Backbone as JSON, one array per atom type, in Angstrom:
{
  "sequence": "MVCLGNICRSPLAEGIARHLIAKRGLDWRVDSAGTIDWHQGSPPDKRSIEVGKGHQIDISGLRARKITSAELDHWDMIITMDAQNYQDVKRMNPEALEHKLHMIMNFLYPGQNRPVPDPYYGGKKDFEDVCQMLFDACNAMLDELQTARKSV",
  "N": [[-7.31, 8.4, -1.63], [-4.04, 8.72, -0.61], [-0.59, 8.05, -0.81], [2.97, 7.7, -0.69], [4.28, 6.18, -3.01], [2.09, 4.78, -4.06], [1.85, 2.12, -3.93], [1.79, 0.46, -1.68], [0.4, 1.44, 0.95], [-1.79, 3.32, 0.11], [-3.13, 1.88, -2.05], [-4.04, -0.31, -0.62], [-5.65, 0.98, 1.29], [-7.51, 2.06, -0.4], [-8.76, -0.33, -1.44], [-9.77, -1.43, 0.97], [-11.55, 0.62, 1.76], [-13.31, 0.59, -0.4], [-14.42, -1.97, -0.04], [-15.62, -1.74, 2.49], [-17.47, 0.29, 1.89], [-19.11, -0.89, 0.07], [-20.12, -2.94, 1.64], [-21.68, -1.49, 3.39], [-23.58, -0.65, 1.71], [-23.36, 1.75, 0.21], [-23.15, 4.24, -2.32], [-20.49, 5.21, -3.26], [-17.44, 6.56, -4.54], [-14.0, 5.6, -4.7], [-10.53, 6.18, -4.97], [-7.04, 5.78, -5.58], [-3.68, 7.19, -5.24], [-0.3, 8.25, -5.69], [2.24, 10.45, -4.4], [4.52, 10.58, -5.87], [5.95, 9.48, -9.03], [7.35, 7.15, -9.28], [6.63, 4.44, -9.47], [4.81, 4.27, -11.45], [2.17, 2.81, -13.16], [2.63, 0.29, -12.15], [1.68, -2.69, -10.45], [0.14, -3.05, -7.08], [2.33, -3.54, -4.33], [3.41, -6.83, -3.83], [3.1, -7.86, -1.25], [1.17, -6.2, -0.13], [-0.99, -6.89, -1.75], [-1.22, -9.59, -1.01], [-1.81, -9.41, 1.8], [-4.29, -8.05, 1.64], [-5.85, -9.92, 0.23], [-5.99, -11.83, 2.15], [-7.98, -10.73, 3.7], [-10.26, -10.9, 2.1], [-10.1, -8.96, 0.04], [-9.38, -7.77, -3.01], [-6.88, -6.25, -4.58], [-5.22, -6.53, -6.68], [-5.67, -5.67, -9.35], [-5.21, -3.02, -9.42], [-3.31, -0.09, -10.35], [-0.35, 1.74, -10.03], [-0.21, 5.33, -9.8], [0.47, 8.83, -10.18], [-0.82, 11.44, -8.25], [-2.58, 14.32, -9.58], [-2.71, 17.86, -9.98], [-4.84, 18.68, -11.49], [-6.92, 16.92, -10.87], [-7.73, 17.52, -8.33], [-10.05, 19.11, -7.74], [-11.96, 17.37, -8.51], [-12.53, 15.45, -6.57], [-14.31, 14.87, -3.5], [-13.12, 14.49, -1.09], [-9.69, 14.21, -0.01], [-7.5, 11.98, 1.13], [-4.75, 11.41, 3.14], [-1.88, 9.4, 3.98], [0.25, 10.1, 5.72], [2.07, 12.8, 7.26], [3.93, 13.98, 5.5], [2.92, 13.18, 3.0], [0.51, 14.63, 3.16], [1.48, 17.32, 3.28], [2.77, 17.47, 0.75], [0.6, 17.09, -1.06], [-0.95, 19.29, -0.29], [0.6, 21.48, -1.12], [0.09, 21.6, -3.73], [-2.25, 22.89, -4.22], [-3.19, 24.93, -2.05], [-5.49, 26.6, -1.24], [-7.76, 25.35, -2.49], [-7.89, 22.98, -1.28], [-8.41, 23.33, 1.36], [-10.61, 22.45, 3.04], [-10.94, 19.78, 2.41], [-8.81, 18.09, 2.52], [-7.3, 15.56, 4.36], [-5.67, 13.68, 6.97], [-5.67, 10.27, 7.31], [-5.62, 8.76, 9.77], [-6.51, 10.66, 11.55], [-9.22, 10.39, 11.7], [-9.6, 8.44, 13.57], [-8.05, 9.26, 15.69], [-8.56, 12.2, 16.47], [-7.01, 15.22, 15.43], [-4.4, 14.43, 16.09], [-2.64, 13.67, 14.09], [-1.44, 11.26, 13.4], [0.71, 9.02, 11.7], [0.22, 6.58, 9.01], [2.31, 4.09, 9.1], [4.84, 3.46, 6.62], [5.03, 0.38, 5.21], [6.94, -0.61, 3.43], [9.69, -1.38, 3.67], [9.49, -3.39, 5.57], [8.23, -6.4, 7.03], [5.92, -9.19, 6.69], [4.32, -8.9, 9.04], [4.33, -6.11, 9.43], [2.9, -5.23, 7.2], [0.39, -6.41, 7.83], [-0.23, -5.04, 10.24], [-0.47, -2.48, 9.27], [-2.66, -2.89, 7.53], [-4.71, -3.45, 9.46], [-4.77, -1.0, 10.82], [-5.7, 0.62, 8.75], [-8.2, -0.57, 8.26], [-9.49, 0.08, 10.65], [-9.35, 2.89, 10.63], [-10.76, 3.53, 8.16], [-13.28, 2.57, 8.78], [-13.87, 4.26, 10.86], [-13.85, 6.71, 9.5], [-15.86, 6.32, 7.58], [-18.04, 6.07, 9.28], [-18.08, 8.69, 10.41], [-18.57, 10.2, 8.05], [-21.06, 9.23, 7.14], [-22.71, 9.91, 9.35], [-22.49, 12.75, 9.24], [-23.64, 13.11, 6.73], [-26.33, 12.38, 7.3], [-27.13, 14.36, 9.0], [-27.43, 16.54, 7.36]],
  "CA": [[-6.29, 7.83, -0.75], [-2.77, 9.06, -1.16], [0.64, 7.75, -0.06], [4.17, 8.12, -1.49], [4.4, 5.59, -4.3], [0.87, 4.25, -4.45], [2.01, 0.6, -4.14], [1.57, -0.21, -0.43], [-0.6, 1.88, 1.77], [-3.01, 3.83, -0.51], [-4.02, 0.9, -2.7], [-4.7, -1.14, 0.45], [-6.66, 1.85, 1.83], [-8.66, 2.09, -1.49], [-9.47, -1.65, -1.42], [-10.5, -1.52, 2.15], [-12.62, 1.6, 1.73], [-14.33, 0.03, -1.36], [-15.0, -3.17, 0.59], [-16.52, -1.3, 3.53], [-18.51, 1.07, 1.24], [-20.02, -1.88, -0.57], [-20.78, -3.61, 2.79], [-22.65, -0.51, 3.87], [-24.64, -0.26, 0.68], [-23.24, 3.11, -0.22], [-22.76, 4.45, -3.75], [-19.41, 6.27, -3.18], [-16.31, 6.15, -5.3], [-12.72, 5.7, -4.05], [-9.42, 5.98, -5.82], [-5.79, 6.04, -4.85], [-2.57, 7.78, -6.0], [0.89, 8.54, -4.93], [2.83, 11.79, -4.57], [5.58, 10.47, -6.85], [5.62, 8.63, -10.11], [8.38, 6.12, -9.44], [6.05, 3.13, -9.77], [3.74, 4.59, -12.42], [1.7, 1.69, -13.91], [2.98, -0.91, -11.54], [0.62, -3.22, -9.53], [0.52, -2.88, -5.78], [3.39, -4.35, -3.72], [2.8, -8.22, -3.59], [2.71, -8.07, 0.19], [-0.2, -5.48, 0.05], [-1.92, -7.71, -2.41], [-1.38, -10.7, -0.18], [-2.6, -9.09, 3.0], [-5.61, -7.73, 1.2], [-6.54, -11.26, -0.08], [-6.35, -12.48, 3.49], [-9.21, -10.08, 4.18], [-11.15, -10.96, 1.0], [-10.01, -7.71, -0.71], [-8.54, -7.94, -4.23], [-6.31, -5.05, -5.15], [-4.25, -6.94, -7.69], [-5.86, -5.04, -10.63], [-4.92, -1.58, -9.3], [-2.09, 0.3, -10.9], [0.18, 2.95, -9.38], [-0.18, 6.52, -10.57], [0.74, 9.99, -9.42], [-1.89, 12.42, -8.21], [-2.31, 15.42, -10.43], [-3.35, 19.0, -9.51], [-6.02, 18.77, -12.27], [-8.01, 16.13, -10.35], [-8.04, 17.91, -6.99], [-11.37, 19.59, -7.72], [-12.87, 16.23, -8.79], [-12.69, 14.55, -5.34], [-14.91, 15.59, -2.32], [-12.08, 14.42, -0.01], [-8.4, 13.65, -0.36], [-7.05, 11.38, 2.37], [-3.35, 11.03, 3.03], [-1.4, 8.4, 4.94], [1.16, 10.63, 6.68], [2.19, 14.25, 7.25], [4.65, 14.29, 4.29], [1.94, 13.17, 1.91], [-0.38, 15.69, 3.37], [2.14, 18.56, 2.8], [3.02, 17.37, -0.67], [-0.68, 17.37, -1.76], [-1.41, 20.62, 0.09], [1.38, 22.42, -1.9], [-0.43, 21.6, -5.13], [-3.31, 23.95, -4.32], [-3.6, 25.07, -0.66], [-6.85, 27.12, -1.15], [-8.85, 24.41, -3.02], [-7.86, 21.8, -0.41], [-8.53, 23.77, 2.75], [-11.55, 21.58, 3.83], [-11.13, 18.42, 1.85], [-7.56, 17.31, 2.7], [-7.27, 14.94, 5.68], [-4.85, 12.47, 7.3], [-6.64, 9.09, 7.65], [-5.63, 8.36, 11.19], [-7.31, 11.68, 12.37], [-10.64, 9.95, 11.89], [-9.6, 7.62, 14.77], [-7.38, 10.09, 16.74], [-8.64, 13.6, 15.87], [-5.99, 16.25, 15.63], [-3.11, 13.92, 16.45], [-1.83, 13.56, 12.93], [-0.63, 10.04, 13.5], [0.86, 8.45, 10.36], [0.18, 5.15, 8.82], [3.77, 3.8, 8.71], [5.11, 2.84, 5.38], [5.55, -0.99, 5.52], [7.75, -1.1, 2.3], [10.93, -2.06, 4.07], [9.18, -4.27, 6.63], [7.86, -7.79, 6.72], [4.45, -9.42, 6.7], [3.61, -8.31, 10.19], [4.14, -4.64, 9.22], [1.71, -5.05, 6.32], [-0.8, -6.73, 8.54], [-0.42, -3.95, 11.13], [-0.98, -1.31, 8.42], [-4.02, -3.27, 7.09], [-5.58, -3.31, 10.55], [-4.93, 0.43, 11.06], [-6.56, 1.16, 7.7], [-9.58, -0.98, 8.5], [-10.03, 0.88, 11.73], [-9.5, 4.33, 10.18], [-11.72, 3.59, 7.18], [-14.52, 2.42, 9.42], [-14.14, 5.57, 11.6], [-14.08, 7.74, 8.51], [-17.21, 6.13, 6.97], [-19.01, 6.41, 10.35], [-18.19, 10.14, 10.48], [-19.14, 10.83, 6.89], [-22.47, 8.87, 7.17], [-23.34, 10.72, 10.31], [-22.52, 14.02, 8.66], [-24.64, 13.17, 5.68], [-27.63, 12.3, 7.89], [-27.46, 15.65, 9.61], [-27.54, 17.59, 6.38]],
  "C": [[-4.96, 8.07, -1.37], [-1.65, 8.73, -0.28], [1.78, 8.16, -0.93], [4.15, 7.48, -2.89], [3.17, 4.86, -4.83], [1.03, 2.76, -4.79], [1.77, -0.2, -2.81], [0.38, 0.21, 0.32], [-1.88, 2.35, 1.08], [-3.78, 2.8, -1.32], [-4.72, 0.05, -1.78], [-5.86, -0.35, 1.03], [-7.84, 1.96, 0.8], [-9.43, 0.79, -1.48], [-10.33, -1.78, -0.18], [-11.73, -0.64, 2.18], [-13.74, 1.07, 0.75], [-15.11, -1.06, -0.73], [-16.04, -2.68, 1.63], [-17.71, -0.52, 2.99], [-19.54, 0.16, 0.69], [-20.82, -2.63, 0.56], [-21.87, -2.76, 3.39], [-23.74, -0.11, 2.92], [-24.54, 1.06, 0.19], [-22.84, 3.19, -1.71], [-21.68, 5.52, -3.79], [-18.22, 5.7, -3.95], [-15.03, 6.47, -4.5], [-11.69, 5.43, -5.05], [-8.18, 6.15, -5.01], [-4.71, 6.52, -5.8], [-1.45, 7.93, -5.07], [1.34, 10.01, -5.18], [3.97, 11.8, -5.55], [5.18, 9.51, -7.9], [6.66, 7.47, -10.3], [7.84, 4.72, -9.82], [4.92, 3.24, -10.72], [3.42, 3.28, -13.18], [1.95, 0.31, -13.33], [1.77, -1.46, -10.57], [1.1, -2.89, -8.11], [1.7, -3.86, -5.33], [2.75, -5.76, -3.48], [2.42, -8.45, -2.16], [1.44, -7.33, 0.52], [-1.28, -6.32, -0.59], [-2.26, -9.02, -1.57], [-2.22, -10.47, 1.1], [-4.08, -8.7, 2.69], [-6.43, -9.01, 0.93], [-6.87, -11.94, 1.15], [-7.53, -11.92, 4.19], [-10.28, -10.06, 3.14], [-11.22, -9.66, 0.2], [-9.03, -7.88, -1.82], [-8.1, -6.57, -4.76], [-5.31, -5.26, -6.27], [-4.45, -6.16, -9.08], [-5.54, -3.58, -10.58], [-3.54, -1.33, -9.88], [-1.57, 1.67, -10.34], [0.12, 4.14, -10.32], [0.1, 7.72, -9.6], [-0.5, 10.9, -9.38], [-1.55, 13.68, -8.97], [-3.13, 16.71, -9.82], [-4.7, 19.16, -10.25], [-7.16, 18.05, -11.68], [-8.38, 16.63, -8.95], [-9.46, 18.46, -6.84], [-12.42, 18.45, -7.92], [-13.34, 15.48, -7.54], [-13.36, 15.44, -4.17], [-13.87, 15.53, -1.12], [-10.79, 13.79, -0.53], [-7.76, 13.22, 1.03], [-5.63, 10.89, 2.24], [-2.93, 10.06, 4.14], [-0.5, 8.95, 6.0], [1.29, 12.22, 6.39], [2.91, 14.68, 5.98], [3.74, 14.29, 3.12], [1.02, 14.31, 1.92], [0.27, 17.04, 2.86], [2.37, 18.56, 1.32], [1.78, 17.6, -1.54], [-1.12, 18.81, -1.52], [-0.64, 21.67, -0.82], [0.87, 22.5, -3.29], [-1.52, 22.64, -5.29], [-3.89, 24.21, -2.91], [-5.06, 25.55, -0.43], [-7.93, 26.1, -1.45], [-8.9, 23.3, -2.02], [-8.14, 22.04, 1.05], [-9.48, 22.83, 3.57], [-11.68, 20.15, 3.36], [-9.91, 17.51, 2.06], [-7.43, 16.79, 4.15], [-6.18, 13.83, 5.82], [-5.78, 11.4, 7.87], [-6.69, 8.81, 9.15], [-6.32, 9.42, 12.1], [-8.75, 11.3, 12.54], [-10.72, 9.01, 13.17], [-9.06, 8.5, 15.94], [-7.37, 11.55, 16.25], [-7.5, 14.47, 16.35], [-4.65, 15.73, 16.06], [-2.16, 13.67, 15.36], [-0.89, 12.37, 12.98], [-0.43, 9.49, 12.08], [0.52, 6.99, 10.23], [1.6, 4.79, 8.36], [3.86, 3.09, 7.33], [5.68, 1.4, 5.58], [6.61, -1.43, 4.46], [8.95, -1.89, 2.74], [10.76, -3.04, 5.16], [8.78, -5.61, 6.14], [6.41, -7.92, 6.71], [3.74, -8.83, 7.81], [3.37, -6.83, 10.0], [2.93, -4.43, 8.32], [0.39, -5.42, 6.98], [-1.25, -5.68, 9.56], [-1.03, -2.77, 10.37], [-2.41, -1.65, 7.97], [-5.06, -3.04, 8.25], [-5.84, -1.83, 10.91], [-5.87, 1.01, 10.02], [-7.95, 0.67, 7.83], [-10.25, -0.15, 9.55], [-10.33, 2.29, 11.34], [-10.54, 4.48, 9.16], [-13.06, 3.42, 7.82], [-14.94, 3.68, 10.18], [-14.52, 6.77, 10.62], [-15.54, 7.58, 7.94], [-18.3, 6.46, 8.07], [-19.23, 7.94, 10.44], [-18.94, 10.69, 9.3], [-20.62, 10.41, 6.77], [-23.25, 9.69, 8.16], [-23.51, 12.21, 9.89], [-23.64, 14.15, 7.61], [-26.13, 13.18, 6.2], [-28.08, 13.62, 8.53], [-27.69, 16.75, 8.67], [-28.98, 17.7, 5.92]]
}
């Protein structure tokens, strides 16, 4: 899960995905990172932590980090929150990412490239809205991935 600073959207997406993966009894790993290192080592934004706790998801132990080109081969999928994040990651290694780089909202709205808005400058409602978007998108993503696995 990748966003800009790895303090609002992507840690919340990581926490939500982990929660849903555990609920489905899957043995899948999820991580998050940012495309910049401005917040390196910082915990998620307190509003992301708060909204997560409201959904029984604890992301307080996560720490911001920047995605590196060295780890791109490590992950089966790299999921971005918006088109800028997508382009920033894609520039790291376009060939290696051809089939594994996705925008998260495309799991709900295929091909529409809808962004998950950055709630950083917003209020509690913006964080709640983002949380609900991420729940919906993560559920759709997991549905698609589980269906694909069953057909293999």
